[in-house]
N, CA, C and O atoms as a GROMACS GRO file, in nm:
protein
  496
    1MET      N    1  23.332  18.482   0.807
    1MET     CA    2  23.324  18.345   0.759
    1MET      C    3  23.276  18.256   0.873
    1MET      O    4  23.328  18.266   0.985
    2PRO      N    5  23.178  18.171   0.848
    2PRO     CA    6  23.124  18.086   0.953
    2PRO      C    7  23.228  17.987   1.004
    2PRO      O    8  23.314  17.941   0.928
    3THR      N    9  23.220  17.955   1.133
    3THR     CA   10  23.312  17.858   1.188
    3THR      C   11  23.246  17.723   1.209
    3THR      O   12  23.315  17.622   1.218
    4SER      N   13  23.114  17.718   1.218
    4SER     CA   14  23.047  17.591   1.236
    4SER      C   15  23.032  17.520   1.102
    4SER      O   16  23.022  17.584   0.997
    5SER      N   17  23.032  17.388   1.107
    5SER     CA   18  23.016  17.311   0.984
    5SER      C   19  22.869  17.298   0.952
    5SER      O   20  22.787  17.274   1.040
    6PRO      N   21  22.835  17.315   0.826
    6PRO     CA   22  22.694  17.306   0.786
    6PRO      C   23  22.645  17.162   0.776
    6PRO      O   24  22.724  17.069   0.754
    7ARG      N   25  22.515  17.145   0.791
    7ARG     CA   26  22.449  17.019   0.755
    7ARG      C   27  22.412  17.034   0.608
    7ARG      O   28  22.347  17.130   0.568
    8VAL      N   29  22.455  16.937   0.527
    8VAL     CA   30  22.440  16.949   0.382
    8VAL      C   31  22.363  16.831   0.327
    8VAL      O   32  22.393  16.715   0.357
    9LEU      N   33  22.263  16.862   0.245
    9LEU     CA   34  22.193  16.760   0.169
    9LEU      C   35  22.256  16.756   0.030
    9LEU      O   36  22.253  16.854  -0.044
   10VAL      N   37  22.314  16.641  -0.005
   10VAL     CA   38  22.380  16.622  -0.134
   10VAL      C   39  22.278  16.557  -0.227
   10VAL      O   40  22.237  16.443  -0.206
   11VAL      N   41  22.238  16.630  -0.331
   11VAL     CA   42  22.131  16.584  -0.419
   11VAL      C   43  22.185  16.557  -0.559
   11VAL      O   44  22.228  16.648  -0.630
   12ASP      N   45  22.183  16.429  -0.597
   12ASP     CA   46  22.228  16.390  -0.730
   12ASP      C   47  22.160  16.259  -0.765
   12ASP      O   48  22.154  16.168  -0.682
   13ASP      N   49  22.108  16.248  -0.888
   13ASP     CA   50  22.042  16.124  -0.927
   13ASP      C   51  22.141  16.014  -0.965
   13ASP      O   52  22.101  15.902  -0.994
   14ASP      N   53  22.269  16.046  -0.966
   14ASP     CA   54  22.374  15.945  -0.980
   14ASP      C   55  22.413  15.905  -0.838
   14ASP      O   56  22.484  15.978  -0.769
   15CYS      N   57  22.365  15.789  -0.795
   15CYS     CA   58  22.385  15.745  -0.656
   15CYS      C   59  22.532  15.740  -0.616
   15CYS      O   60  22.567  15.773  -0.503
   16ASP      N   61  22.618  15.698  -0.709
   16ASP     CA   62  22.761  15.691  -0.678
   16ASP      C   63  22.818  15.829  -0.648
   16ASP      O   64  22.898  15.844  -0.556
   17VAL      N   65  22.777  15.929  -0.723
   17VAL     CA   66  22.823  16.066  -0.700
   17VAL      C   67  22.772  16.116  -0.565
   17VAL      O   68  22.849  16.171  -0.486
   18ALA      N   69  22.643  16.096  -0.538
   18ALA     CA   70  22.585  16.142  -0.411
   18ALA      C   71  22.654  16.075  -0.292
   18ALA      O   72  22.685  16.140  -0.193
   19ASP      N   73  22.676  15.944  -0.302
   19ASP     CA   74  22.741  15.871  -0.192
   19ASP      C   75  22.886  15.916  -0.174
   19ASP      O   76  22.931  15.935  -0.061
   20PHE      N   77  22.959  15.931  -0.284
   20PHE     CA   78  23.098  15.974  -0.275
   20PHE      C   79  23.109  16.112  -0.210
   20PHE      O   80  23.189  16.131  -0.119
   21LEU      N   81  23.028  16.206  -0.257
   21LEU     CA   82  23.034  16.342  -0.202
   21LEU      C   83  22.994  16.344  -0.054
   21LEU      O   84  23.054  16.416   0.026
   22THR      N   85  22.894  16.267  -0.018
   22THR     CA   86  22.850  16.260   0.121
   22THR      C   87  22.963  16.210   0.210
   22THR      O   88  22.990  16.266   0.316
   23GLU      N   89  23.029  16.104   0.166
   23GLU     CA   90  23.140  16.048   0.243
   23GLU      C   91  23.257  16.146   0.250
   23GLU      O   92  23.317  16.165   0.356
   24ALA      N   93  23.290  16.208   0.137
   24ALA     CA   94  23.402  16.301   0.134
   24ALA      C   95  23.376  16.422   0.223
   24ALA      O   96  23.466  16.468   0.293
   25LEU      N   97  23.254  16.473   0.221
   25LEU     CA   98  23.221  16.587   0.308
   25LEU      C   99  23.231  16.546   0.455
   25LEU      O  100  23.278  16.623   0.538
   26GLY      N  101  23.187  16.424   0.486
   26GLY     CA  102  23.197  16.374   0.623
   26GLY      C  103  23.342  16.369   0.671
   26GLY      O  104  23.368  16.397   0.788
   27LEU      N  105  23.434  16.334   0.583
   27LEU     CA  106  23.575  16.332   0.619
   27LEU      C  107  23.630  16.472   0.648
   27LEU      O  108  23.735  16.487   0.709
   28HIS      N  109  23.556  16.573   0.602
   28HIS     CA  110  23.594  16.712   0.629
   28HIS      C  111  23.512  16.771   0.744
   28HIS      O  112  23.508  16.893   0.762
   29GLY      N  113  23.446  16.686   0.821
   29GLY     CA  114  23.372  16.731   0.938
   29GLY      C  115  23.236  16.790   0.908
   29GLY      O  116  23.177  16.857   0.994
   30ILE      N  117  23.185  16.767   0.789
   30ILE     CA  118  23.054  16.820   0.751
   30ILE      C  119  22.952  16.708   0.759
   30ILE      O  120  22.971  16.601   0.702
   31GLN      N  121  22.843  16.733   0.832
   31GLN     CA  122  22.735  16.635   0.839
   31GLN      C  123  22.658  16.640   0.709
   31GLN      O  124  22.590  16.739   0.680
   32ALA      N  125  22.669  16.535   0.629
   32ALA     CA  126  22.605  16.532   0.498
   32ALA      C  127  22.517  16.409   0.486
   32ALA      O  128  22.541  16.305   0.548
   33ARG      N  129  22.415  16.424   0.406
   33ARG     CA  130  22.321  16.316   0.381
   33ARG      C  131  22.289  16.315   0.232
   33ARG      O  132  22.268  16.422   0.174
   34PRO      N  133  22.284  16.197   0.169
   34PRO     CA  134  22.254  16.194   0.027
   34PRO      C  135  22.104  16.190  -0.001
   34PRO      O  136  22.025  16.138   0.079
   35ALA      N  137  22.066  16.244  -0.114
   35ALA     CA  138  21.931  16.230  -0.170
   35ALA      C  139  21.952  16.194  -0.317
   35ALA      O  140  22.023  16.263  -0.390
   36TYR      N  141  21.888  16.085  -0.359
   36TYR     CA  142  21.912  16.031  -0.493
   36TYR      C  143  21.810  16.083  -0.594
   36TYR      O  144  21.746  16.005  -0.665
   37GLY      N  145  21.795  16.212  -0.599
   37GLY     CA  146  21.704  16.276  -0.693
   37GLY      C  147  21.623  16.384  -0.625
   37GLY      O  148  21.623  16.397  -0.502
   38GLY      N  149  21.554  16.461  -0.708
   38GLY     CA  150  21.478  16.575  -0.657
   38GLY      C  151  21.363  16.537  -0.566
   38GLY      O  152  21.341  16.603  -0.464
   39ALA      N  153  21.290  16.432  -0.600
   39ALA     CA  154  21.176  16.392  -0.517
   39ALA      C  155  21.221  16.352  -0.378
   39ALA      O  156  21.158  16.390  -0.279
   40GLU      N  157  21.329  16.274  -0.370
   40GLU     CA  158  21.380  16.233  -0.239
   40GLU      C  159  21.431  16.354  -0.160
   40GLU      O  160  21.413  16.361  -0.039
   41ALA      N  161  21.493  16.446  -0.229
   41ALA     CA  162  21.541  16.568  -0.161
   41ALA      C  163  21.426  16.643  -0.096
   41ALA      O  164  21.436  16.686   0.019
   42LEU      N  165  21.317  16.657  -0.169
   42LEU     CA  166  21.203  16.730  -0.115
   42LEU      C  167  21.140  16.658   0.003
   42LEU      O  168  21.081  16.722   0.090
   43GLN      N  169  21.151  16.526   0.008
   43GLN     CA  170  21.102  16.451   0.124
   43GLN      C  171  21.194  16.469   0.244
   43GLN      O  172  21.146  16.473   0.358
   44LEU      N  173  21.326  16.479   0.221
   44LEU     CA  174  21.422  16.484   0.330
   44LEU      C  175  21.441  16.622   0.391
   44LEU      O  176  21.476  16.633   0.508
   45VAL      N  177  21.418  16.727   0.315
   45VAL     CA  178  21.445  16.863   0.364
   45VAL      C  179  21.371  16.895   0.494
   45VAL      O  180  21.434  16.946   0.586
   46PRO      N  181  21.241  16.867   0.507
   46PRO     CA  182  21.173  16.903   0.632
   46PRO      C  183  21.227  16.828   0.755
   46PRO      O  184  21.229  16.883   0.865
   47GLU      N  185  21.270  16.706   0.736
   47GLU     CA  186  21.323  16.625   0.846
   47GLU      C  187  21.468  16.663   0.879
   47GLU      O  188  21.502  16.681   0.996
   48PHE      N  189  21.552  16.674   0.778
   48PHE     CA  190  21.696  16.697   0.796
   48PHE      C  191  21.728  16.844   0.823
   48PHE      O  192  21.827  16.874   0.890
   49ARG      N  193  21.646  16.934   0.773
   49ARG     CA  194  21.666  17.080   0.788
   49ARG      C  195  21.811  17.120   0.755
   49ARG      O  196  21.882  17.172   0.841
   50PRO      N  197  21.853  17.097   0.630
   50PRO     CA  198  21.991  17.127   0.594
   50PRO      C  199  22.020  17.277   0.595
   50PRO      O  200  21.932  17.360   0.568
   51ASP      N  201  22.143  17.309   0.627
   51ASP     CA  202  22.191  17.446   0.616
   51ASP      C  203  22.224  17.479   0.471
   51ASP      O  204  22.220  17.595   0.429
   52ALA      N  205  22.256  17.374   0.395
   52ALA     CA  206  22.295  17.393   0.255
   52ALA      C  207  22.249  17.273   0.173
   52ALA      O  208  22.239  17.161   0.223
   53LEU      N  209  22.223  17.299   0.047
   53LEU     CA  210  22.194  17.194  -0.050
   53LEU      C  211  22.298  17.201  -0.159
   53LEU      O  212  22.323  17.307  -0.216
   54LEU      N  213  22.360  17.086  -0.187
   54LEU     CA  214  22.452  17.073  -0.298
   54LEU      C  215  22.373  17.001  -0.406
   54LEU      O  216  22.347  16.881  -0.396
   55LEU      N  217  22.334  17.075  -0.510
   55LEU     CA  218  22.235  17.027  -0.606
   55LEU      C  219  22.290  17.007  -0.746
   55LEU      O  220  22.347  17.097  -0.806
   56ASP      N  221  22.272  16.884  -0.797
   56ASP     CA  222  22.291  16.861  -0.939
   56ASP      C  223  22.174  16.931  -1.009
   56ASP      O  224  22.063  16.933  -0.957
   57LEU      N  225  22.198  16.988  -1.124
   57LEU     CA  226  22.091  17.059  -1.194
   57LEU      C  227  22.012  16.969  -1.288
   57LEU      O  228  21.890  16.979  -1.294
   58ALA      N  229  22.080  16.882  -1.360
   58ALA     CA  230  22.017  16.803  -1.466
   58ALA      C  231  21.975  16.666  -1.414
   58ALA      O  232  22.037  16.565  -1.448
   59MET      N  233  21.871  16.662  -1.334
   59MET     CA  234  21.817  16.536  -1.284
   59MET      C  235  21.684  16.510  -1.353
   59MET      O  236  21.615  16.603  -1.395
   60LEU      N  237  21.649  16.383  -1.364
   60LEU     CA  238  21.521  16.346  -1.425
   60LEU      C  239  21.406  16.384  -1.333
   60LEU      O  240  21.423  16.391  -1.211
   61ASN      N  241  21.293  16.409  -1.388
   61ASN     CA  242  21.167  16.441  -1.319
   61ASN      C  243  21.173  16.575  -1.246
   61ASN      O  244  21.112  16.672  -1.293
   62ILE      N  245  21.241  16.584  -1.136
   62ILE     CA  246  21.251  16.710  -1.061
   62ILE      C  247  21.396  16.752  -1.063
   62ILE      O  248  21.480  16.692  -0.996
   63ASP      N  249  21.427  16.856  -1.140
   63ASP     CA  250  21.567  16.899  -1.152
   63ASP      C  251  21.608  16.989  -1.037
   63ASP      O  252  21.526  17.024  -0.951
   64GLY      N  253  21.734  17.027  -1.035
   64GLY     CA  254  21.786  17.110  -0.927
   64GLY      C  255  21.719  17.245  -0.916
   64GLY      O  256  21.704  17.298  -0.806
   65PHE      N  257  21.679  17.303  -1.028
   65PHE     CA  258  21.608  17.431  -1.025
   65PHE      C  259  21.473  17.416  -0.955
   65PHE      O  260  21.434  17.500  -0.875
   66ASP      N  261  21.403  17.307  -0.987
   66ASP     CA  262  21.272  17.282  -0.924
   66ASP      C  263  21.286  17.254  -0.775
   66ASP      O  264  21.204  17.300  -0.695
   67VAL      N  265  21.389  17.180  -0.737
   67VAL     CA  266  21.413  17.153  -0.594
   67VAL      C  267  21.438  17.284  -0.522
   67VAL      O  268  21.380  17.310  -0.416
   68ALA      N  269  21.524  17.368  -0.578
   68ALA     CA  270  21.556  17.496  -0.514
   68ALA      C  271  21.430  17.581  -0.497
   68ALA      O  272  21.408  17.638  -0.390
   69ALA      N  273  21.349  17.589  -0.600
   69ALA     CA  274  21.227  17.670  -0.593
   69ALA      C  275  21.130  17.614  -0.489
   69ALA      O  276  21.069  17.690  -0.414
   70ALA      N  277  21.114  17.483  -0.486
   70ALA     CA  278  21.021  17.421  -0.392
   70ALA      C  279  21.066  17.440  -0.248
   70ALA      O  280  20.984  17.466  -0.159
   71VAL      N  281  21.195  17.427  -0.224
   71VAL     CA  282  21.248  17.444  -0.088
   71VAL      C  283  21.232  17.590  -0.044
   71VAL      O  284  21.188  17.616   0.068
   72ARG      N  285  21.265  17.682  -0.130
   72ARG     CA  286  21.252  17.824  -0.096
   72ARG      C  287  21.105  17.862  -0.075
   72ARG      O  288  21.075  17.950   0.006
   73ALA      N  289  21.013  17.797  -0.146
   73ALA     CA  290  20.870  17.827  -0.131
   73ALA      C  291  20.816  17.788   0.006
   73ALA      O  292  20.713  17.839   0.049
   74THR      N  293  20.886  17.698   0.075
   74THR     CA  294  20.844  17.657   0.209
   74THR      C  295  20.884  17.760   0.315
   74THR      O  296  20.839  17.752   0.430
   75GLY      N  297  20.967  17.855   0.277
   75GLY     CA  298  21.018  17.953   0.373
   75GLY      C  299  21.154  17.914   0.428
   75GLY      O  300  21.219  17.995   0.495
   76HIS      N  301  21.197  17.791   0.402
   76HIS     CA  302  21.330  17.747   0.443
   76HIS      C  303  21.429  17.803   0.341
   76HIS      O  304  21.408  17.788   0.221
   77ALA      N  305  21.534  17.866   0.387
   77ALA     CA  306  21.628  17.931   0.295
   77ALA      C  307  21.770  17.879   0.315
   77ALA      O  308  21.856  17.952   0.364
   78PRO      N  309  21.795  17.755   0.276
   78PRO     CA  310  21.932  17.704   0.287
   78PRO      C  311  22.022  17.768   0.182
   78PRO      O  312  21.976  17.824   0.083
   79TYR      N  313  22.150  17.757   0.205
   79TYR     CA  314  22.252  17.800   0.109
   79TYR      C  315  22.246  17.703  -0.008
   79TYR      O  316  22.258  17.582   0.012
   80LEU      N  317  22.227  17.752  -0.128
   80LEU     CA  318  22.210  17.667  -0.245
   80LEU      C  319  22.335  17.670  -0.333
   80LEU      O  320  22.379  17.775  -0.380
   81VAL      N  321  22.391  17.551  -0.354
   81VAL     CA  322  22.510  17.538  -0.438
   81VAL      C  323  22.478  17.443  -0.554
   81VAL      O  324  22.447  17.326  -0.532
   82ALA      N  325  22.486  17.495  -0.675
   82ALA     CA  326  22.470  17.410  -0.794
   82ALA      C  327  22.604  17.341  -0.817
   82ALA      O  328  22.709  17.404  -0.815
   83LEU      N  329  22.598  17.210  -0.840
   83LEU     CA  330  22.716  17.133  -0.878
   83LEU      C  331  22.676  17.058  -1.004
   83LEU      O  332  22.606  16.957  -0.998
   84SER      N  333  22.722  17.108  -1.117
   84SER     CA  334  22.668  17.059  -1.244
   84SER      C  335  22.774  17.053  -1.352
   84SER      O  336  22.871  17.129  -1.351
   85SER      N  337  22.754  16.961  -1.444
   85SER     CA  338  22.842  16.956  -1.561
   85SER      C  339  22.809  17.070  -1.658
   85SER      O  340  22.882  17.094  -1.754
   86HIS      N  341  22.699  17.139  -1.631
   86HIS     CA  342  22.660  17.255  -1.713
   86HIS      C  343  22.716  17.382  -1.649
   86HIS      O  344  22.654  17.441  -1.561
   87GLY      N  345  22.833  17.422  -1.694
   87GLY     CA  346  22.900  17.536  -1.634
   87GLY      C  347  22.910  17.656  -1.727
   87GLY      O  348  22.978  17.753  -1.696
   88GLU      N  349  22.841  17.650  -1.840
   88GLU     CA  350  22.848  17.761  -1.936
   88GLU      C  351  22.778  17.885  -1.880
   88GLU      O  352  22.701  17.876  -1.784
   89ALA      N  353  22.807  17.998  -1.941
   89ALA     CA  354  22.758  18.127  -1.891
   89ALA      C  355  22.605  18.132  -1.879
   89ALA      O  356  22.553  18.188  -1.782
   90ALA      N  357  22.534  18.076  -1.975
   90ALA     CA  358  22.388  18.082  -1.972
   90ALA      C  359  22.332  18.006  -1.850
   90ALA      O  360  22.238  18.053  -1.787
   91THR      N  361  22.390  17.891  -1.819
   91THR     CA  362  22.344  17.815  -1.703
   91THR      C  363  22.381  17.885  -1.574
   91THR      O  364  22.303  17.886  -1.479
   92ARG      N  365  22.499  17.944  -1.569
   92ARG     CA  366  22.540  18.020  -1.450
   92ARG      C  367  22.446  18.139  -1.428
   92ARG      O  368  22.409  18.170  -1.314
   93ALA      N  369  22.408  18.205  -1.534
   93ALA     CA  370  22.312  18.317  -1.523
   93ALA      C  371  22.178  18.267  -1.472
   93ALA      O  372  22.112  18.332  -1.392
   94ARG      N  373  22.138  18.151  -1.521
   94ARG     CA  374  22.010  18.093  -1.477
   94ARG      C  375  22.014  18.056  -1.329
   94ARG      O  376  21.915  18.076  -1.258
   95THR      N  377  22.125  18.001  -1.281
   95THR     CA  378  22.133  17.967  -1.138
   95THR      C  379  22.131  18.093  -1.052
   95THR      O  380  22.067  18.096  -0.947
   96ARG      N  381  22.200  18.198  -1.097
   96ARG     CA  382  22.196  18.326  -1.022
   96ARG      C  383  22.053  18.378  -1.015
   96ARG      O  384  22.006  18.419  -0.909
   97ALA      N  385  21.983  18.375  -1.128
   97ALA     CA  386  21.846  18.425  -1.133
   97ALA      C  387  21.752  18.340  -1.047
   97ALA      O  388  21.652  18.390  -0.995
   98ALA      N  389  21.784  18.212  -1.031
   98ALA     CA  390  21.701  18.122  -0.952
   98ALA      C  391  21.733  18.130  -0.802
   98ALA      O  392  21.669  18.062  -0.722
   99GLY      N  393  21.830  18.212  -0.765
   99GLY     CA  394  21.861  18.231  -0.624
   99GLY      C  395  21.969  18.141  -0.567
   99GLY      O  396  21.985  18.133  -0.445
  100PHE      N  397  22.042  18.072  -0.654
  100PHE     CA  398  22.153  17.992  -0.604
  100PHE      C  399  22.261  18.085  -0.550
  100PHE      O  400  22.283  18.194  -0.604
  101ASN      N  401  22.327  18.042  -0.446
  101ASN     CA  402  22.434  18.121  -0.386
  101ASN      C  403  22.568  18.098  -0.454
  101ASN      O  404  22.655  18.185  -0.452
  102ALA      N  405  22.586  17.981  -0.515
  102ALA     CA  406  22.712  17.947  -0.582
  102ALA      C  407  22.684  17.845  -0.691
  102ALA      O  408  22.584  17.773  -0.688
  103HIS      N  409  22.776  17.842  -0.788
  103HIS     CA  410  22.766  17.745  -0.899
  103HIS      C  411  22.905  17.689  -0.922
  103HIS      O  412  22.998  17.761  -0.956
  104LEU      N  413  22.918  17.558  -0.902
  104LEU     CA  414  23.044  17.489  -0.925
  104LEU      C  415  23.027  17.395  -1.043
  104LEU      O  416  22.926  17.326  -1.054
  105ALA      N  417  23.126  17.392  -1.130
  105ALA     CA  418  23.123  17.303  -1.245
  105ALA      C  419  23.190  17.170  -1.209
  105ALA      O  420  23.295  17.167  -1.146
  106LYS      N  421  23.125  17.061  -1.252
  106LYS     CA  422  23.185  16.929  -1.234
  106LYS      C  423  23.296  16.911  -1.336
  106LYS      O  424  23.281  16.956  -1.450
  107PRO      N  425  23.403  16.850  -1.301
  107PRO     CA  426  23.434  16.800  -1.167
  107PRO      C  427  23.498  16.910  -1.083
  107PRO      O  428  23.596  16.972  -1.125
  108ALA      N  429  23.443  16.934  -0.967
  108ALA     CA  430  23.501  17.031  -0.873
  108ALA      C  431  23.576  16.952  -0.766
  108ALA      O  432  23.532  16.844  -0.726
  109SER      N  433  23.687  17.005  -0.721
  109SER     CA  434  23.762  16.936  -0.616
  109SER      C  435  23.684  16.940  -0.486
  109SER      O  436  23.604  17.031  -0.463
  110ILE      N  437  23.706  16.842  -0.402
  110ILE     CA  438  23.638  16.839  -0.273
  110ILE      C  439  23.677  16.961  -0.189
  110ILE      O  440  23.595  17.013  -0.114
  111ASP      N  441  23.801  17.007  -0.202
  111ASP     CA  442  23.843  17.128  -0.128
  111ASP      C  443  23.763  17.250  -0.172
  111ASP      O  444  23.725  17.332  -0.089
  112THR      N  445  23.736  17.262  -0.302
  112THR     CA  446  23.655  17.373  -0.352
  112THR      C  447  23.512  17.363  -0.300
  112THR      O  448  23.453  17.463  -0.260
  113ILE      N  449  23.456  17.242  -0.301
  113ILE     CA  450  23.321  17.223  -0.251
  113ILE      C  451  23.312  17.257  -0.103
  113ILE      O  452  23.221  17.327  -0.060
  114VAL      N  453  23.408  17.206  -0.024
  114VAL     CA  454  23.409  17.232   0.120
  114VAL      C  455  23.422  17.382   0.148
  114VAL      O  456  23.349  17.436   0.231
  115SER      N  457  23.514  17.449   0.081
  115SER     CA  458  23.532  17.592   0.107
  115SER      C  459  23.409  17.672   0.066
  115SER      O  460  23.374  17.770   0.131
  116THR      N  461  23.343  17.631  -0.041
  116THR     CA  462  23.220  17.699  -0.083
  116THR      C  463  23.111  17.681   0.021
  116THR      O  464  23.041  17.776   0.055
  117LEU      N  465  23.095  17.560   0.072
  117LEU     CA  466  22.993  17.534   0.173
  117LEU      C  467  23.021  17.606   0.304
  117LEU      O  468  22.928  17.652   0.370
  118LYS      N  469  23.146  17.616   0.340
  118LYS     CA  470  23.181  17.682   0.467
  118LYS      C  471  23.176  17.834   0.457
  118LYS      O  472  23.183  17.903   0.559
  119ARG      N  473  23.165  17.888   0.334
  119ARG     CA  474  23.154  18.034   0.315
  119ARG      C  475  23.013  18.085   0.340
  119ARG      O  476  22.991  18.206   0.347
  120ARG      N  477  22.916  17.994   0.353
  120ARG     CA  478  22.778  18.037   0.366
  120ARG      C  479  22.761  18.123   0.490
  120ARG      O  480  22.834  18.106   0.588
  121PRO      N  481  22.667  18.216   0.488
  121PRO     CA  482  22.643  18.298   0.607
  121PRO      C  483  22.579  18.212   0.717
  121PRO      O  484  22.503  18.119   0.689
  122LEU      N  485  22.611  18.245   0.840
  122LEU     CA  486  22.549  18.175   0.953
  122LEU      C  487  22.401  18.212   0.961
  122LEU      O  488  22.363  18.326   0.934
  123ALA      N  489  22.319  18.115   0.998
  123ALA     CA  490  22.176  18.141   1.015
  123ALA      C  491  22.156  18.237   1.132
  123ALA      O  492  22.230  18.235   1.230
  124ALA      N  493  22.054  18.320   1.120
  124ALA     CA  494  22.027  18.417   1.227
  124ALA      C  495  21.968  18.348   1.347
  124ALA      O  496  21.939  18.412   1.447
   0.00000   0.00000   0.00000
């Protein structure tokens, strides 16, 4: 289990959710930065170089699946965590097939989110 805290990009088109999660992760010693949608996330990834992305799936224009695919296409391979109100089996299967490392259903406790993020493998 990794001992260092990850840098996390929190991606949600609900600004209140993104801001809340960013602040809550910071209180747990995790350097987090919000992105208010898929397009902003794709702009921030090259600069911020996150170790993990906490991604809402159902965003307008560029959804979490598209963000994950675009980030992975660059060769950057952050730990991908879906955080979505869509927690049914079909969506979980789709996130696994898309290369997500974890899928958490909203509302997930901050302790669950933190422990999931800290379980990621350390970068080589």
